[in-house]
Backbone as numpy.savetxt, mean C-alpha at the origin, in Angstrom:
# Nx Ny Nz CAx CAy CAz Cx Cy Cz
24.99 -66.63 -0.87 26.12 -66.30 0.25 26.55 -64.86 0.14
26.32 -64.28 -1.10 27.03 -63.01 -1.28 25.84 -61.96 -1.04
24.81 -62.46 -0.87 23.68 -61.51 -0.80 23.45 -60.92 0.74
23.90 -61.73 1.65 24.00 -61.41 3.10 24.83 -60.26 3.26
26.00 -60.43 3.06 26.98 -59.11 3.44 26.50 -57.71 2.79
26.11 -57.83 1.86 25.39 -56.55 0.90 24.08 -55.97 1.75
23.37 -57.11 2.23 22.20 -56.81 3.05 22.53 -56.07 4.33
23.37 -56.35 4.99 24.26 -55.72 6.29 24.72 -54.77 6.07
25.33 -54.45 5.02 26.13 -53.30 4.53 24.95 -52.20 4.44
23.77 -52.67 3.61 22.85 -51.40 3.36 21.96 -50.80 4.71
21.76 -52.07 5.81 21.28 -51.97 6.84 22.17 -50.98 7.63
23.57 -50.91 7.74 24.52 -50.31 8.52 24.46 -48.72 8.02
24.08 -48.68 6.56 23.97 -47.26 6.33 22.60 -46.51 6.50
21.77 -47.63 6.37 20.20 -47.03 7.33 20.20 -46.43 8.69
20.87 -47.39 9.24 20.86 -47.25 10.59 21.84 -45.76 11.12
22.95 -45.88 10.17 24.01 -44.47 10.61 23.31 -43.33 10.15
22.22 -43.12 8.86 21.98 -42.10 8.46 21.30 -41.05 9.56
20.28 -41.81 10.35 19.71 -41.02 11.48 20.59 -40.21 12.48
21.31 -41.19 12.71 22.39 -40.91 13.73 22.79 -39.39 13.18
23.61 -39.48 12.09 24.15 -38.15 11.58 23.50 -37.00 11.46
22.19 -37.49 10.91 20.97 -36.44 10.74 21.07 -35.94 11.99
20.44 -36.54 13.28 20.10 -36.03 14.51 21.40 -35.19 15.05
22.38 -35.73 14.79 23.95 -34.73 15.41 23.87 -33.65 14.69
23.67 -33.54 13.32 23.63 -32.19 12.74 22.49 -31.23 13.09
21.40 -32.26 13.34 20.11 -31.08 13.61 20.25 -30.50 15.04
20.89 -31.33 15.83 21.01 -30.89 17.14 22.12 -30.11 17.50
23.44 -29.94 16.40 24.00 -28.86 16.48 23.65 -27.53 16.11
22.89 -27.84 15.22 22.32 -26.64 14.62 21.05 -26.00 15.80
20.48 -26.63 16.09 19.59 -26.22 17.28 20.49 -25.27 18.63
21.59 -26.26 18.77 22.45 -25.70 19.88 22.93 -24.10 19.34
23.48 -23.97 18.20 23.97 -22.69 17.66 22.94 -21.75 17.46
21.41 -21.99 17.36 20.77 -21.14 16.86 20.21 -20.60 18.41
20.03 -21.41 19.50 19.85 -21.08 20.75 20.82 -20.03 21.42
22.06 -20.39 21.14 23.35 -19.62 21.39 23.10 -18.05 20.86
22.47 -18.21 19.37 22.57 -17.10 18.90 21.22 -16.13 19.94
20.05 -16.94 19.78 19.17 -16.10 20.43 19.98 -15.60 22.18
20.36 -16.50 22.86 20.91 -15.90 24.17 21.99 -14.64 23.78
22.72 -14.64 23.06 23.55 -13.54 22.58 22.49 -12.27 22.29
21.66 -12.46 21.28 20.83 -11.35 21.20 19.98 -10.63 22.50
19.71 -11.91 23.25 18.74 -11.54 24.86 20.06 -10.55 25.96
21.03 -11.00 25.84 22.18 -10.53 26.52 22.68 -9.41 25.93
22.27 -8.82 25.04 22.68 -7.39 24.56 24.23 -7.40 23.49
24.89 -8.79 23.17 25.83 -9.03 22.22 25.13 -9.14 20.82
24.84 -7.95 20.56 24.30 -8.16 18.99 25.11 -7.94 17.96
26.55 -7.35 18.14 27.34 -7.54 16.85 27.69 -9.01 16.60
27.82 -9.81 17.84 28.00 -11.22 17.62 26.63 -12.20 17.03
25.66 -11.56 17.65 24.27 -12.25 17.62 23.76 -12.30 16.11
24.01 -11.00 15.25 23.25 -11.00 14.19 23.41 -11.72 13.15
25.00 -12.09 12.99 25.61 -12.96 11.84 25.08 -14.29 11.88
25.04 -14.67 13.56 24.71 -16.20 13.86 23.11 -16.38 13.73
22.45 -15.21 13.59 21.10 -15.46 13.68 20.77 -15.57 12.36
21.12 -14.55 11.39 20.78 -14.96 9.81 21.54 -16.67 9.58
22.62 -17.09 10.20 22.90 -18.27 9.46 21.89 -19.55 10.14
21.47 -19.09 11.48 20.76 -20.34 12.12 19.27 -20.27 11.24
18.82 -19.06 11.12 17.67 -18.79 10.24 17.53 -19.85 8.96
18.58 -19.62 8.50 18.76 -20.05 6.89 18.96 -21.67 7.23
19.27 -22.14 8.28 19.57 -23.53 8.22 18.34 -24.28 9.15
17.49 -23.69 9.89 16.57 -23.99 10.33 15.06 -24.20 9.55
14.32 -25.47 10.25 13.01 -25.76 9.57 12.07 -25.66 10.66
12.41 -25.11 11.83 11.57 -24.94 12.80 11.10 -23.51 12.51
9.62 -23.63 12.45 8.89 -22.22 12.04 9.28 -21.13 13.23
8.82 -21.92 14.60 8.71 -21.22 15.97 10.39 -20.59 16.13
11.27 -21.19 15.77 12.39 -20.71 15.92 12.87 -19.47 14.98
12.54 -19.93 13.76 12.42 -18.88 12.75 12.21 -17.61 13.15
10.85 -17.59 13.52 10.13 -16.24 13.79 10.97 -15.82 15.07
11.01 -16.48 16.25 11.70 -15.93 17.44 13.05 -15.24 17.09
13.84 -16.09 16.12 14.93 -15.72 15.62 15.03 -14.23 15.09
13.98 -14.05 13.99 14.02 -13.12 13.06 13.64 -11.73 14.12
12.67 -11.78 14.83 12.11 -10.81 15.77 13.40 -10.45 16.50
14.41 -11.47 17.06 15.41 -10.96 17.66 16.55 -9.99 17.11
16.45 -10.86 15.81 17.42 -10.04 14.72 17.15 -8.72 14.34
15.69 -8.33 14.11 15.25 -7.06 13.95 15.34 -6.05 15.22
15.32 -6.74 16.49 15.73 -5.71 17.61 17.05 -5.47 17.71
18.14 -6.43 17.51 19.31 -6.13 17.44 19.86 -5.42 16.51
19.29 -5.36 15.21 19.82 -4.66 14.30 19.46 -3.44 14.47
18.36 -2.88 15.04 17.87 -1.67 15.07 18.59 -0.76 16.39
19.17 -1.90 17.34 19.93 -1.15 18.46 21.18 -0.83 17.91
21.80 -1.58 16.96 23.24 -1.14 16.22 23.07 -0.36 15.10
21.94 0.17 14.72 21.75 0.98 13.77 21.91 0.30 12.08
21.83 -1.13 12.51 21.70 -2.11 10.98 20.76 -2.04 10.22
20.40 -0.70 9.60 19.28 -0.80 8.64 19.07 -1.71 8.01
20.14 -1.99 7.08 20.14 -3.13 6.13 19.45 -4.29 6.68
20.25 -4.69 7.47 19.99 -6.07 8.16 18.70 -6.35 9.04
18.32 -4.89 9.58 16.54 -4.97 10.13 16.03 -5.27 9.10
15.89 -4.66 7.84 14.93 -4.72 6.63 15.11 -6.32 6.12
16.33 -6.80 5.97 16.47 -8.31 5.61 15.72 -9.10 6.54
15.74 -9.13 7.88 15.18 -9.82 8.73 13.49 -9.54 8.89
13.15 -8.29 8.70 11.66 -7.86 8.50 11.10 -8.81 7.38
11.55 -8.56 6.20 11.35 -9.13 4.94 11.26 -10.67 4.82
11.94 -11.41 5.64 11.91 -12.55 6.08 10.56 -12.88 6.48
10.47 -12.31 7.67 9.26 -12.59 8.72 8.04 -12.17 7.77
7.84 -10.97 7.44 6.52 -10.75 6.71 6.38 -11.55 5.50
7.31 -12.17 5.12 6.96 -13.37 3.86 6.40 -14.65 4.41
7.16 -14.91 5.59 6.67 -16.33 6.12 5.95 -16.19 7.28
5.38 -14.87 7.62 4.36 -14.82 8.98 3.81 -13.62 8.41
3.15 -13.56 7.28 2.27 -12.48 6.93 0.86 -11.98 7.91
0.60 -12.72 8.69 -0.79 -12.51 9.20 -0.34 -12.47 10.70
0.83 -12.63 11.12 1.19 -12.77 12.89 1.41 -11.26 13.34
0.39 -11.04 14.48 0.44 -9.61 14.88 1.67 -9.37 15.43
2.38 -10.06 16.29 3.72 -9.49 16.69 4.67 -9.04 15.74
4.56 -10.01 14.45 5.70 -9.53 13.22 5.06 -8.37 12.75
3.76 -8.06 12.59 3.26 -6.95 11.91 3.61 -5.77 12.84
3.38 -6.03 14.05 3.46 -4.71 15.05 4.93 -4.30 15.03
6.00 -5.65 14.94 7.21 -5.05 14.90 7.55 -4.16 13.70
6.94 -4.63 12.74 7.37 -4.01 11.28 6.73 -2.67 11.33
5.65 -2.29 11.95 5.22 -0.83 11.97 6.06 -0.06 12.52
6.43 -0.71 13.88 7.30 0.34 14.87 9.08 0.53 14.20
9.32 -0.49 13.38 10.41 -0.49 12.82 10.66 0.28 11.81
9.37 0.37 10.75 9.63 1.16 9.88 9.21 2.78 10.08
8.63 2.59 11.08 8.30 3.96 11.86 9.64 4.60 12.25
10.39 3.89 13.34 11.67 4.45 13.58 12.50 4.91 12.39
12.77 4.11 11.57 13.71 4.56 10.50 13.09 5.58 9.70
11.87 5.87 9.67 11.19 7.15 8.86 11.71 8.47 9.82
11.50 8.00 11.27 11.53 9.11 12.27 13.03 9.56 12.21
14.09 8.47 12.18 15.65 8.84 11.90 16.01 9.43 10.73
15.27 9.16 9.41 15.81 9.66 8.27 15.15 11.01 8.17
14.16 11.60 8.78 13.52 12.63 8.91 14.41 13.63 9.74
14.92 13.18 10.89 15.95 14.00 11.84 17.03 14.29 11.02
17.58 13.30 10.26 18.84 13.64 9.46 18.58 14.77 8.27
17.42 14.39 7.64 16.96 15.68 6.66 16.67 16.79 7.50
16.39 17.09 8.46 16.14 18.45 9.36 17.42 18.99 9.80
18.54 18.06 9.92 19.78 18.43 10.42 20.93 18.62 9.44
20.63 17.87 8.19 21.71 18.20 7.15 21.32 19.11 6.11
20.00 19.07 5.85 19.57 20.36 4.91 18.28 20.70 5.26
18.25 21.45 6.40 17.07 22.28 7.01 16.47 23.41 6.11
16.84 23.96 4.98 16.41 25.01 4.30 16.04 24.35 2.86
16.31 22.88 2.74 15.87 22.30 1.47 14.06 22.45 1.12
14.17 22.25 -0.15 12.51 22.31 -0.64 12.07 20.72 0.34
12.57 19.77 0.16 12.14 18.41 0.89 12.17 18.52 2.23
12.98 19.40 2.88 12.62 19.59 4.50 11.32 20.52 4.73
11.08 21.56 3.70 9.72 22.28 4.19 8.70 21.26 3.70
8.79 20.50 2.55 7.86 19.78 2.23 7.39 18.57 3.28
8.11 18.01 3.92 8.12 16.89 5.12 7.41 17.83 6.26
7.85 18.99 6.61 7.37 19.91 7.67 5.87 20.14 7.18
5.57 20.26 6.10 4.00 20.96 5.56 3.21 19.50 5.69
3.80 18.28 5.28 2.98 17.07 5.56 2.82 16.74 7.00
3.71 16.99 7.96 3.45 16.90 9.06 2.39 17.76 9.54
2.43 19.09 9.27 1.40 20.01 9.79 -0.02 19.42 9.07
-0.06 19.20 8.03 -1.31 18.65 7.27 -1.99 17.47 8.29
-1.09 16.61 8.47 -1.39 15.46 9.34 -2.08 15.82 10.54
-1.37 16.68 11.24 -2.28 17.19 12.56 -3.18 17.97 12.49
-3.73 18.31 10.92 -4.71 19.22 11.19 -4.57 20.86 10.98
-3.47 21.06 11.00 -2.82 22.47 10.89 -3.06 23.03 9.37
-4.15 23.30 9.09 -4.27 23.16 7.28 -3.47 24.80 7.05
-3.61 26.00 7.85 -3.14 27.14 7.52 -1.81 27.21 7.45
-1.35 26.47 8.59 0.46 26.50 8.50 0.83 25.94 7.63
0.13 24.65 7.16 0.78 23.65 6.00 0.69 24.46 4.78
-0.68 25.06 4.69 -0.76 25.78 3.24 0.35 26.71 3.12
0.56 27.39 4.32 2.02 28.52 4.13 3.22 27.92 3.78
3.35 26.52 4.36 4.71 26.03 4.03 5.03 25.34 2.88
3.81 24.80 2.05 3.65 24.67 0.77 4.03 25.74 -0.18
3.42 26.89 0.09 3.58 28.23 -0.62 4.81 28.94 -0.63
5.48 28.39 0.79 7.07 28.82 0.61 7.98 28.33 -0.06
7.19 26.65 -0.12 8.33 25.59 -1.09 7.99 26.35 -2.47
6.95 26.93 -2.91 6.69 27.25 -4.24 7.52 28.50 -4.66
7.72 29.35 -3.51 8.73 30.52 -3.56 9.88 30.34 -3.79
10.56 29.15 -3.13 11.85 28.63 -3.49 12.04 27.88 -5.08
11.09 27.17 -5.28 10.99 26.43 -6.58 9.33 26.23 -7.13
9.08 27.47 -7.94 7.88 27.41 -8.54 7.53 26.32 -9.41
8.47 25.71 -10.01 8.27 24.48 -10.73 8.26 23.10 -10.58
8.16 23.01 -8.90 8.56 21.50 -8.41 7.37 20.98 -8.76
7.37 19.57 -9.10 6.05 18.79 -9.14 5.65 18.51 -7.94
4.28 18.50 -7.87 3.81 17.86 -6.82 3.13 18.97 -5.71
3.54 19.85 -5.51 3.26 20.93 -4.64 1.80 21.45 -4.94
1.63 22.01 -6.08 0.24 22.73 -6.23 -0.93 21.65 -6.04
-0.67 20.08 -6.26 -1.53 19.19 -6.17 -1.62 18.77 -4.88
-0.73 18.92 -3.86 -0.80 18.93 -2.32 -1.36 20.08 -1.75
-1.53 21.32 -2.38 -2.19 22.46 -1.76 -3.66 22.30 -2.27
-3.83 21.69 -3.50 -5.51 21.44 -3.79 -6.00 20.23 -2.87
-5.21 19.29 -2.49 -5.72 18.34 -1.82 -5.91 18.70 -0.61
-5.16 19.71 0.18 -5.44 20.19 1.30 -6.52 20.78 1.57
-6.75 22.13 0.56 -7.89 22.83 0.51 -9.26 21.69 0.64
-9.06 20.65 -0.08 -10.26 19.84 0.14 -10.65 18.99 1.02
-9.31 19.17 1.96 -9.46 17.94 3.05 -9.85 18.74 4.50
-9.93 20.22 4.44 -10.36 20.94 5.53 -11.94 20.26 5.99
-12.14 20.32 7.38 -13.23 19.84 8.14 -14.16 21.03 7.45
-14.24 22.03 7.76 -15.26 23.19 7.34 -14.37 24.10 6.19
-14.59 23.65 4.91 -13.56 24.53 4.20 -14.73 25.69 3.65
-13.82 26.96 2.97 -14.83 27.87 2.72 -15.44 27.45 1.63
-16.52 28.24 1.18 -17.30 28.33 0.04 -16.74 28.16 -1.73
-15.67 28.81 -1.39 -14.82 28.79 -2.57 -13.48 27.81 -2.53
-13.69 26.80 -1.88 -12.44 25.84 -1.52 -12.47 24.83 -3.07
-13.47 24.55 -3.30 -13.45 23.70 -4.51 -12.75 24.37 -5.91
-13.13 25.60 -5.89 -12.76 26.51 -7.18 -11.06 26.66 -7.11
-10.57 27.12 -5.70 -9.40 27.29 -5.32 -8.65 25.80 -5.72
-9.14 24.79 -5.24 -8.12 23.65 -5.42 -8.48 23.35 -6.60
-9.31 23.44 -7.30 -9.29 23.25 -9.29 -8.16 23.97 -9.84
-8.17 25.35 -9.37 -7.04 25.85 -9.92 -5.76 25.58 -9.98
-5.51 25.07 -8.55 -4.09 24.31 -8.06 -4.03 22.97 -8.77
-4.95 22.11 -9.07 -4.79 21.16 -9.84 -4.41 21.49 -11.13
-4.77 22.33 -11.77 -4.81 22.64 -12.78 -3.33 23.39 -13.49
-2.92 24.26 -12.08 -1.54 24.50 -12.24 -0.37 23.30 -12.11
-0.88 22.34 -11.52 0.23 21.11 -11.43 0.14 20.41 -12.70
-0.77 20.29 -13.45 -0.81 19.95 -14.72 -0.26 20.68 -15.74
-0.01 22.02 -15.49 0.87 22.69 -16.53 2.46 22.34 -16.10
2.43 22.03 -14.85 4.17 21.66 -14.46 4.23 20.14 -14.72
3.51 19.31 -14.37 3.55 17.91 -14.58 2.31 17.52 -15.38
2.50 17.41 -16.60 1.14 16.78 -17.26 0.81 15.35 -16.78
1.78 14.54 -16.53 1.38 13.26 -16.46 0.89 12.98 -14.66
0.37 13.87 -14.18 0.00 13.66 -12.79 -1.62 12.97 -12.74
-1.42 11.79 -12.74 -2.72 11.06 -12.95 -3.75 11.37 -11.71
-3.17 11.85 -10.52 -3.96 12.14 -9.42 -4.74 13.52 -9.52
-4.21 14.39 -10.21 -4.59 15.67 -10.47 -5.67 15.72 -11.39
-5.53 14.78 -12.71 -6.45 14.57 -13.57 -8.00 14.12 -12.76
-7.63 12.92 -12.19 -8.78 12.26 -11.29 -9.34 13.39 -10.45
-8.92 13.84 -9.66 -9.65 14.93 -8.57 -10.40 15.99 -9.73
-9.62 16.54 -10.58 -10.65 17.17 -11.72 -11.67 16.53 -12.26
-11.61 15.55 -12.46 -12.89 14.65 -12.68 -13.82 14.46 -11.80
-13.43 14.19 -10.56 -14.39 14.35 -9.55 -15.00 15.40 -9.03
-14.30 16.53 -8.96 -14.89 17.88 -8.96 -16.05 18.07 -10.10
-15.71 17.81 -11.16 -16.61 18.05 -12.40 -18.08 16.98 -12.08
-17.65 15.72 -11.59 -18.61 15.06 -11.49 -19.72 15.35 -10.51
-19.19 15.99 -9.47 -19.77 16.62 -8.48 -20.64 17.57 -8.52
-20.19 18.53 -9.67 -20.94 19.77 -10.24 -21.83 19.07 -11.38
-21.72 17.96 -11.52 -22.98 17.42 -12.80 -22.54 17.67 -14.20
-21.01 18.22 -14.29 -20.17 18.57 -15.56 -19.70 17.31 -16.00
-20.72 16.37 -16.83 -20.31 15.07 -17.06 -19.35 15.01 -18.21
-19.39 15.62 -19.28 -18.45 15.57 -20.24 -17.11 16.01 -19.78
-16.92 17.00 -19.05 -15.80 17.30 -18.47 -15.22 16.53 -17.45
-16.08 15.56 -16.92 -15.67 14.79 -15.78 -15.24 13.55 -16.62
-15.71 13.14 -17.61 -15.39 11.96 -18.38 -13.91 11.97 -19.07
-14.01 13.42 -19.29 -12.27 14.07 -20.15 -11.11 13.57 -19.16
-11.40 14.30 -18.11 -10.55 14.10 -16.94 -10.10 12.32 -16.25
-11.26 11.83 -16.51 -11.28 10.42 -16.01 -10.44 9.78 -16.99
-10.91 9.93 -18.24 -10.05 9.12 -19.35 -8.48 9.54 -19.37
-8.22 10.84 -19.24 -6.95 11.08 -18.96 -5.95 10.37 -17.89
-6.75 10.34 -16.64 -6.29 9.68 -15.33 -5.97 8.33 -16.01
-7.02 7.76 -16.20 -6.84 6.05 -16.71 -5.85 5.92 -17.76
-5.57 6.95 -18.67 -4.57 6.67 -19.64 -2.99 6.92 -19.04
-2.85 7.64 -18.31 -1.76 7.89 -17.56 -1.29 7.10 -16.41
-2.30 6.51 -16.02 -2.07 5.29 -14.84 -3.05 4.07 -15.19
-2.73 3.02 -15.95 -3.59 2.03 -16.49 -4.09 1.11 -14.92
-3.49 1.34 -13.98 -3.78 0.53 -12.80 -4.45 1.45 -11.92
-5.30 2.34 -12.30 -6.12 3.59 -11.47 -7.66 3.29 -11.51
-7.64 2.06 -10.63 -9.12 1.80 -10.72 -10.27 2.38 -10.42
-10.05 3.73 -9.63 -11.05 4.64 -9.30 -11.07 5.46 -10.42
-10.24 5.44 -11.34 -10.17 6.54 -12.42 -11.32 5.72 -13.52
-11.17 4.49 -13.76 -12.00 4.01 -14.73 -13.69 4.01 -14.13
-13.62 3.76 -12.36 -14.77 3.75 -12.16 -15.46 5.03 -12.25
-14.78 5.93 -12.08 -15.32 7.68 -12.28 -15.70 7.75 -13.83
-15.07 7.32 -14.88 -15.31 7.42 -16.28 -16.32 6.72 -16.38
-16.65 5.40 -15.97 -17.85 4.62 -16.25 -18.97 5.10 -15.35
-18.92 5.86 -14.28 -20.10 6.25 -13.67 -20.42 7.55 -14.13
-19.63 8.29 -14.74 -19.95 9.61 -15.22 -20.83 9.38 -16.69
-20.10 7.97 -17.38 -21.33 7.99 -18.48 -22.36 7.04 -18.45
-22.76 6.65 -17.30 -23.98 5.96 -16.92 -24.60 7.08 -16.51
-24.53 8.26 -15.78 -25.20 9.38 -15.37 -25.54 10.24 -16.67
-24.80 9.86 -17.91 -25.65 10.77 -18.95 -26.31 9.42 -20.15
-26.51 8.56 -19.35 -27.31 7.42 -19.86 -26.37 6.60 -21.17
-25.09 6.78 -21.44 -24.31 6.13 -22.25 -23.94 4.84 -21.91
-24.88 3.92 -21.40 -24.51 2.68 -20.77 -23.62 1.50 -21.41
-23.83 1.81 -22.89 -23.02 0.80 -23.60 -21.68 1.25 -23.76
-21.20 2.34 -23.58 -19.96 3.08 -23.58 -19.23 2.81 -22.05
-20.09 2.62 -21.14 -19.50 2.89 -19.65 -19.15 1.38 -19.48
-19.74 0.15 -20.33 -19.23 -1.08 -20.06 -17.83 -1.51 -19.78
-16.98 -0.71 -20.90 -15.55 -1.33 -20.84 -14.97 -0.63 -19.68
-15.01 0.68 -19.46 -14.38 1.33 -18.23 -14.67 0.36 -17.00
-16.06 0.16 -16.80 -16.21 -0.30 -15.52 -15.83 -1.65 -15.81
-15.91 -2.60 -16.50 -15.19 -3.80 -16.58 -13.79 -4.04 -16.04
-13.10 -2.87 -16.51 -11.41 -2.43 -15.82 -11.63 -2.24 -14.58
-12.34 -1.44 -14.35 -12.75 -0.96 -12.69 -12.92 -2.22 -11.76
-13.98 -2.91 -12.11 -14.10 -4.62 -11.64 -12.79 -5.29 -11.34
-12.03 -5.40 -12.60 -10.88 -6.42 -12.75 -9.86 -5.46 -11.87
-9.69 -4.22 -11.47 -8.72 -3.55 -10.81 -9.15 -3.66 -9.44
-9.98 -3.68 -9.03 -10.78 -3.56 -7.77 -12.00 -4.41 -7.37
-11.57 -5.61 -7.64 -12.79 -6.90 -7.32 -13.57 -6.69 -6.05
-13.12 -6.07 -4.81 -13.63 -5.72 -3.56 -14.37 -4.37 -3.41
-14.66 -3.68 -4.49 -14.95 -2.37 -4.51 -16.86 -2.60 -4.90
-17.65 -2.47 -4.05 -18.88 -2.94 -4.13 -19.60 -1.57 -5.22
-19.10 -0.67 -5.13 -19.56 0.54 -6.04 -19.03 0.14 -7.68
-18.07 -0.53 -8.01 -17.47 -0.79 -9.07 -18.38 -1.71 -9.86
-19.07 -2.52 -8.90 -19.68 -3.98 -9.42 -21.20 -3.30 -9.55
-21.57 -2.43 -8.53 -23.03 -2.03 -9.01 -23.19 -0.97 -10.26
-22.37 -0.28 -10.63 -22.37 0.59 -11.50 -21.93 -0.20 -12.98
-21.31 -1.40 -12.84 -21.01 -2.40 -14.05 -22.54 -3.15 -13.95
-23.19 -3.43 -13.30 -24.34 -4.28 -13.09 -25.64 -3.43 -13.78
-25.55 -1.96 -13.42 -26.52 -1.10 -14.11 -26.11 -0.80 -15.81
-25.07 -0.94 -15.91 -24.49 -0.82 -17.42 -24.82 -2.05 -18.00
-24.68 -3.27 -17.67 -25.26 -4.36 -18.00 -26.86 -4.58 -18.39
-27.38 -4.35 -16.96 -28.78 -4.41 -17.13 -29.61 -3.22 -18.30
-29.07 -2.26 -18.38 -29.46 -0.90 -19.26 -28.99 -1.46 -20.93
-28.34 -2.50 -21.18 -28.00 -2.65 -22.59 -28.07 -4.27 -22.79
-29.18 -4.67 -22.24 -29.58 -6.18 -22.44 -29.05 -7.19 -21.84
-27.99 -7.24 -20.94 -27.13 -8.17 -20.81 -27.80 -8.46 -19.18
-29.06 -9.00 -19.21 -29.62 -9.35 -17.81 -29.01 -10.16 -16.96
-28.46 -11.53 -17.52 -27.79 -12.33 -16.30 -26.55 -11.82 -16.10
-25.81 -11.23 -16.81 -24.42 -10.51 -16.40 -24.65 -9.44 -15.23
-25.84 -8.63 -15.51 -26.29 -7.75 -14.67 -26.72 -8.23 -13.08
-27.46 -9.26 -13.23 -28.04 -10.07 -11.88 -26.81 -10.56 -11.31
-25.76 -10.89 -12.21 -24.46 -11.61 -11.24 -23.61 -10.43 -10.55
-23.49 -9.32 -11.27 -22.73 -8.21 -10.64 -23.80 -7.63 -9.73
-25.05 -7.61 -9.53 -25.74 -7.06 -8.56 -25.68 -7.94 -7.22
-25.40 -9.15 -7.60 -25.55 -10.13 -6.70 -23.80 -10.16 -5.81
-23.13 -9.85 -6.63 -21.54 -9.56 -6.09 -21.63 -8.22 -5.25
-22.33 -7.26 -5.57 -22.71 -6.12 -4.85 -23.21 -6.10 -3.51
-24.20 -6.90 -3.71 -25.01 -7.18 -2.28 -23.99 -8.11 -1.52
-23.37 -9.04 -1.79 -22.54 -9.55 -1.10 -21.24 -9.26 -0.37
-20.72 -8.03 -1.08 -19.66 -6.97 -0.43 -20.51 -6.36 0.54
-21.48 -5.77 0.27 -22.08 -5.00 0.99 -22.53 -5.78 2.50
-23.02 -6.83 2.37 -23.55 -7.42 3.47 -22.08 -7.93 4.56
-21.23 -8.21 3.94 -20.10 -8.94 4.40 -18.79 -8.30 4.53
-18.23 -7.20 3.84 -17.15 -6.37 3.99 -17.33 -4.78 4.18
-18.52 -4.16 3.90 -18.30 -2.83 4.14 -18.85 -2.13 5.19
-18.25 -1.40 5.97 -19.25 -0.63 6.64 -20.56 0.13 6.49
-21.20 0.66 7.33 -22.59 1.10 6.83 -22.36 2.18 5.87
-21.70 3.16 6.34 -21.50 4.51 5.84 -20.84 4.40 4.75
-20.25 3.51 3.95 -19.77 3.35 2.45 -20.41 2.43 1.57
-21.72 2.17 2.10 -22.38 1.31 1.20 -23.15 1.92 0.19
-23.40 3.09 -0.07 -23.73 3.76 -1.07 -23.04 3.76 -2.29
-23.70 3.32 -3.60 -22.83 3.11 -4.79 -22.77 4.57 -5.23
-21.57 4.54 -6.09 -21.14 5.96 -6.79 -22.09 6.69 -7.50
-22.53 6.09 -8.18 -23.37 6.91 -9.35 -24.71 6.95 -8.91
-25.11 7.70 -7.99 -26.39 8.14 -7.63 -27.36 9.06 -8.24
-26.63 10.07 -9.45 -27.18 10.97 -9.69 -27.70 10.67 -11.35
-27.80 9.01 -11.60 -28.11 8.92 -12.77 -29.65 9.38 -13.39
-29.57 10.10 -14.45 -31.06 10.54 -14.80 -31.75 9.09 -15.11
-33.28 9.54 -14.77 -34.50 8.37 -15.19 -34.68 8.52 -16.50
């Protein structure tokens, strides 16, 4: 007889639980809808904290997405840049491939960058950073001569400012129709950059590339090695190092840097091609065939036609 009351008691709890859960869920949904309505009607100061709370409580992916997008828009309207960034980080984490989320991220961060650049131009118009930002803008527009003048003006203001000689060198190599002495001028800029900042891995790398293009293999290797040591995650530096060694038939020495290049850049077909060559020339036939197969797969499936040529094409026979 004592068992029946217990069973009825437990049954009552089981039946009551869904009802309470439904009430809480309904209340949360209503609160979330209210937050969205506030955002749509322009009451952003009230909407933003409610949207944050509703997103944290909701398990509905569609609602979380819509609320996050509404939160970004509201936050930007109110110049709440930290809140906008918080909403965006949640969105990009939960919906990394959603076109509207990515579109919103592009425009939001672009707006933030524009506002910051305007503040820099207004508050410190004569600073080296204001001139540097202007030079970069001119460079992006293809106005090479004006950009170079702006960079040189920065060096007049601060001759030891890191990064400027590197940018001048990069600019000289980026022109559509560079003069015949552009490479030599750029080389001097990168060398000056390293005198100011010996830790600039990019400058070492480009010097290595210039030496490789001139078939100055030993010099190229030295620069690539320094670039790789300065930045252990610099896959192109390891690739340049290994390909330069292949070009001088130092196949066994090329294996280690090329293995590092493949590890750092597994989707780079040139890295696999050069490693395959190094393996094949050191008697590791199966490893070489595997890497050649990976190279072919990447070429066929992932790479545009113009970028399908492997890097080490000047290997002596």
